[in-house]
C-alpha positions in Angstrom: 97.2 31.4 46.6 95.9 32.0 43.6 96.4 35.1 41.4 94.4 37.5 38.9 97.2 36.5 37.0 97.1 32.5 37.1 93.5 32.6 35.3 91.5 32.4 38.7 90.0 35.6 41.1 92.1 37.3 42.9 90.8 36.8 46.9 88.1 39.1 48.1 90.0 41.5 49.9 88.7 42.0 53.6 89.3 45.3 56.1 88.1 44.9 59.4 87.6 46.9 62.5 87.2 45.6 65.9 86.9 47.6 69.3 87.7 44.4 72.1 88.6 40.6 71.9 88.1 40.1 68.4 86.3 36.5 68.1 84.2 37.6 65.6 87.8 38.3 63.1 89.1 35.0 64.9 86.2 33.0 63.0 86.9 34.7 59.3 90.8 33.7 59.9 90.1 30.3 61.1 87.8 30.1 57.5 90.2 31.6 55.6 92.8 29.3 56.6 90.4 26.3 56.2 89.9 26.8 53.0 86.3 28.1 53.7 86.2 31.7 52.6 88.4 32.8 50.1 89.3 36.1 51.3 92.4 38.0 52.2 92.2 40.5 55.5 94.3 43.3 54.7 94.0 45.3 57.4 92.5 45.5 61.1 92.0 48.6 62.7 90.5 49.7 66.0 89.9 52.4 68.0 92.0 50.8 71.1 95.7 49.6 71.3 95.4 47.0 73.8 92.2 45.5 71.7 92.8 41.9 71.8 91.7 41.9 68.1 95.1 43.6 67.0 96.7 40.8 68.4 95.2 38.5 66.8 95.4 40.3 63.7 99.4 40.2 64.4 99.6 36.7 65.7 98.4 35.9 61.8 100.7 38.7 59.6 97.4 40.9 58.8 98.6 44.8 58.6 97.0 46.8 62.1 95.9 50.0 62.7 95.5 51.8 66.2 93.7 55.4 66.2 93.0 57.2 69.4 90.3 59.1 69.1 90.8 61.7 72.0 93.8 62.8 69.6 91.2 64.3 67.1 89.2 67.5 67.3 86.1 65.9 67.0 84.4 62.5 66.1 83.8 63.5 62.5 87.9 64.2 61.9 88.6 61.1 63.6 86.1 58.8 61.3 87.7 60.6 58.2 91.0 59.6 59.2 90.3 56.1 59.9 88.7 55.7 56.6 91.0 57.7 54.7 93.4 55.0 55.6 91.4 52.1 55.5 91.1 53.2 51.9 94.9 52.9 51.2 94.8 48.8 51.4 91.7 48.9 48.7 89.5 46.6 50.7 86.3 45.4 48.9 84.3 45.2 51.7 84.8 46.8 55.6 83.0 44.7 58.4 82.3 45.9 61.2 83.1 43.5 64.4 82.7 44.8 67.5 83.4 48.4 66.4 81.8 50.2 69.2 81.8 53.5 67.7 78.7 55.3 66.0 80.3 56.4 62.7 80.2 60.0 61.2 77.8 59.8 57.9 80.1 62.1 55.7 82.9 59.7 56.3 80.7 56.4 56.1 79.0 57.6 52.8 81.6 56.6 50.0 81.3 53.1 51.5 77.9 52.4 51.5 77.2 48.8 50.2 80.6 48.2 50.7 80.7 47.7 54.9 78.6 45.7 56.9 78.2 44.9 60.5 77.0 41.9 63.2 74.8 42.8 65.9 73.8 40.4 68.5 70.1 40.9 68.2 67.4 39.9 65.8 66.9 43.3 64.0 65.0 45.7 64.1 64.7 44.7 67.9 67.2 45.7 70.5 69.6 48.5 68.2 72.5 49.6 70.3 73.8 48.4 73.5 72.9 45.9 75.9 70.8 43.5 73.9 71.0 40.1 75.4 69.9 41.9 79.1 66.9 43.6 76.6 65.8 40.0 75.4 65.7 39.0 78.7 63.5 41.5 80.0 61.3 41.3 77.2 60.6 37.6 77.9 61.0 36.9 74.0 61.7 33.5 73.4 64.1 33.8 70.6 67.3 36.0 70.2 69.9 35.9 67.6 72.4 37.7 65.9 72.3 39.9 62.8 74.3 41.1 60.1 73.2 44.2 58.2 75.0 46.8 55.4 75.6 49.7 57.5 74.4 53.2 56.5 74.0 56.4 58.7 71.2 54.8 60.9 72.5 53.1 64.1 72.0 49.2 63.4 69.1 50.3 60.8 70.8 49.1 57.5 69.1 46.4 55.5 69.8 43.1 56.9 71.2 40.4 55.0 71.1 37.6 57.4 70.3 36.3 60.7 70.8 33.1 63.0 68.4 32.2 65.8 68.7 30.7 69.2 66.0 29.8 72.3 66.0 31.3 75.2 66.3 29.1 78.0 64.3 29.7 81.0 66.9 31.0 83.8 69.3 32.3 81.2 71.6 35.5 82.3 72.8 37.6 79.9 76.2 36.6 79.8 75.3 32.9 79.0 72.7 33.7 76.3 75.7 35.9 74.7 78.2 33.2 75.4 75.9 30.5 73.6 75.0 33.2 70.8 78.8 33.2 69.8 79.2 30.0 68.1 76.3 30.9 66.4 77.2 34.2 65.6 80.5 33.3 64.0 79.6 31.0 61.8 76.7 33.6 60.6 79.1 36.3 59.7 81.7 33.8 57.8 78.3 32.3 55.8 77.7 36.3 54.9 81.2 36.9 54.0 81.2 34.4 51.8 77.6 35.3 50.3 79.3 39.0 49.4 82.6 37.5 48.2 81.2 35.2 45.9 79.0 38.3 44.3 75.7 36.6 45.6 74.2 39.4 47.6 74.7 42.7 47.3 72.8 45.7 48.3 70.7 47.7 45.4 68.3 50.7 45.3 65.6 48.3 46.0 67.4 46.5 49.0 69.4 43.4 49.3 70.0 41.3 46.7 70.8 37.8 46.9 71.2 36.1 43.1 70.2 39.2 42.2 66.4 38.7 43.5 65.6 41.4 46.1 65.0 39.5 49.3 61.8 40.0 51.1 63.1 38.7 54.5 66.7 38.3 56.1 68.6 35.1 54.6 68.7 32.1 58.0 71.7 30.3 59.2 70.6 26.9 58.9 72.1 24.2 61.6 75.1 23.1 58.5 76.1 26.7 58.9 74.4 27.7 55.2 72.3 30.6 54.4 69.0 30.3 52.2 65.7 32.4 52.1 63.1 31.8 54.9 60.9 29.2 53.9 
């Protein structure tokens, strides 16, 4: 991997927080290995010691951290310690990839603009849990996923990019979730690539893309690239 001393930019340092199976983490690892994503994942941290995401990280030779929330006096104390430990790895960006906790605002505040989440709905629709079931119950014709900057408002931060899929007659919540997953992976990789390249950033006036405020989230094309909606 080239270093800054070689005259090339050092890889963009990423920390990933995950609570579950880590399929979005694996998408990032695979894209990095394939040379499609100039990042270095420096840490994968979890609130669950048995999370499959940690095993994926170990298999890839990535440092891991597991902290048990039950060992802390409060959610705020857990989050403060978690983010202090993450900070030791000096990531340029933190990615929440299935991290199933609401973050304490004080712990989050220093990272605003440097932390993103992938959420399985077309935000602002269906913040929180059970997004696929809620989309079906609402009779939506289109469902999808969003990458957004994280703020103290649950799933309410400025949206960077979205991917859409049609809802089919007879879809179940599990089937819809599984069909969305491949698009979700491509969305996350494409969004992180733009952030790592400095093309997407959070500013006082919202998300900026190539220096211009985004009027609407970027959309994932069939070729895996992101562009403003037509």
